[in-house]
C-alpha angles and dihedrals in degrees: 000000000000091000090053091051091052093047094051093042087061088050092057098071094273095217123124117292124235121255095245095054124164130241118245118260116264100222138035095251089062097036094053092064100051112116126221088247091056091046090052090060093054126098113265095252092050090049091051094048093049094045094050091046093051094043092052091048093050092044092052090050091051093045096242138108127236104241123218094220135075091305090060090050089052090053090050091053091050091051092047091050092046092052091046092052096042111025091170092056119107111260091226091057092049092050093046092050091049089053091049091050091054098033096118091054097048125093116251117248112255 
């Protein structure tokens, strides 16, 4: 789990957070509508928590697991690139599209 947190933290524009950062949403209905720009303003721990939560949700929906190896790192790079290109995109959408792009390479959920 710690490796996943580190991989997705890198995906969330790992730069320093602003002082007035937000707290992550407490449920999926709120978390699904957080943009990459809003996530960027969060504290690092809040970013990590939100990214892992959304990644696990998307992976469950797609029937795969988020691996803690090079494939997980590739997902993190895709998410980071997606958020860089479209900062107003919803983080959940960026994560889900990264999973879809790598679906054939990901292990199926038991």
